[in-house]
N, C-alpha and C positions, 0 to 999 in steps of 0.2 A: 590427446595426451595433455600433460600439464602445460600451463601457460608459462612460457619462458620468454626472455627478451628476444630470442631468435624465431619464435613461432609466428606464423602469419596471423595478423589480427590481434597480436598481443602487444600491449603497450607497457612501458616501464615508467615508473614515477620515482624521482629522487628528490627528497626534501632535505635541505641543509638549513639548520637553525642553531641557535645557542640556547642553553638553559639559562634561567635567571642568574645562576652563578657564573655564567660566562663560558661554560664548557661547550665545545662544538658537538653537535649531534647530527648524524645522517641517517635517514630512514629510506629504505628501498622497498618497492612493491611492484608486482606485475598484475595486470588485469586484462581480460579479453575485451575487445571492442568489435561487435558484430558489424559487418558491412551494411546490413539492413536490420532495423529493429523489428522484433516480432510483435511488439505492443503497438497500439494505435498511434499513428504519426501525429505530430503537432499539426493542427489545422484540419485533421480528418474528423469525420462524424464519429462521435462516441457510440460504442455498441449499446443498444437499448436492452440490456440484460434484465431478465426477471430475477431478482434476488430476494432472499427471505426478508420478511418484515416481522415486526412484533405482533401484527394482527393475527389473532387466532392461536397464539402460543401462550400458555400459562406462565412460562418461565423463559426469559431471554437466553438462558443457558442452553436451550435447544437450538439456538441459531448463532451463538457466539461463544468463544472460549474466553472472552474478556472477563476477568474476575469481578469487576464492578462495572457492568455495562451502562453506558449512557443511552437511555431509551430513545432519545432523539435521533441517534445514528441508525435506528432500525424502524423509523416511522414510514419511510418510503423505500420502495424498490428503485433501482437505478432507472428502469424504464418509466416509472411514475415521476421521478425527480426531473427527468429530461423533458417532461411535458409541461412543467410549471413555468417555463420562461425565465427561470432564475439560474444563476451560476451553480455549479455542483462541484463539491469536493468529495471524491470517493477514495477510500483506503481499503486495499486488499491486504489482510493480515490475519494471522492466527496467533493471537497474543499468548496463549498458554502453551502452544506447541512449536513455535518457530525455532529454527536452529540458530538464530542470532539473537542478541539481547535487544533488538530494536523494534520488534513487532508490537509488543504491548505499549511501550512509550509512544510509538507512532500513532496508535489509535487514540491515546490520551491527548496527544498534540492536536489531532483533528477535533477532538471534543472541546479542547480549550479554545481553538479557533472558532468553533461554532458558538461558544459562549460569548466571545468577543464580537463576532459579526452579527449574530442573531439571525433574524428572518430574511436578511438580504440574500442569503444563499441556502442551498440544501446541502446536507452532509450525510453520507452513507458509509457505514462500515460493512464490508463483505467478508464474512468468515470464510476461510479457504476450504474448510472441511464441512461436509454435510453432517448433521447430528454430532456436533463436537462433544456432547455429553456422553456419547457411547465410546468407552475407552477399552482398548485391549493392549496389554503390555506397555502401558504408559503413553500410548499414542492413540489418536482417534481412529476408530475402525471404519468410519464412513468414507465415501468417495470424495474427490475434489468437486466443489460446486461447478456447474457448467460455466458460470461467468468467468472463471479463471482461464478456460480455453478460449472463450469468446473474446477476451481481451488479450490473448496471446502471452500470458505471463509465464516467464521461465523460472521465477523465484518470487519471494515475498519478503518484506512488504513492498508494495507499490502504492503511490498516491498520485491521483490524477486531478487536475483542475479543468473543468469543462465550462465553457462560456455559456451565456444565456441562449446562444444560437445553436447549442448542442455540439460545438466543435471543441476538440481537445486543445486547450491553451498551454498546458504544462504537464509534465510527468516526471516523477521522482522515484528512483529505485533506492531501496534501503531507507535509512532514517533521514528525515528532512525536518528542518526547524519550522516552528510556527511562523516566524517572520518570512521565511522563504516561500512558504505556501501562500501566506496572506498576500 
């Protein structure tokens, strides 16, 4: 059922603030908190998923719904990136088709961080849908990529930071700022 303040595992958040003009504002929200996360735990080994790369595709639109894809985010598969001994930032998102306004900007943030950090880390975007260029009724007709299940993702976008040791260091559901990921 719906997440209400009296549901088990449902948390409520109340924010009290004032506007610049001095008017009081209260915002309320409920959100579910799972007893155990389905995604890889902090400190656990990151799944070595085989994810699509730009190798062998004429158009990155075959592997990403990003309107202006950063080719560097499709240079390595997750499993390849984990073998390099460098930290990895991986973002799971479907920029063109996600149900929230944060998927496209999240991929752009990861690309901006890649530009800032350079070769000190690897960066991978995993499109949630196979063949995102194949559309039916305004939605992709392909299946969800296997990596989504391998990482236990219940939603998107998700961003993970993996250390050079291959262990998950941080994970973020929904939109996360460049500074927080960095």
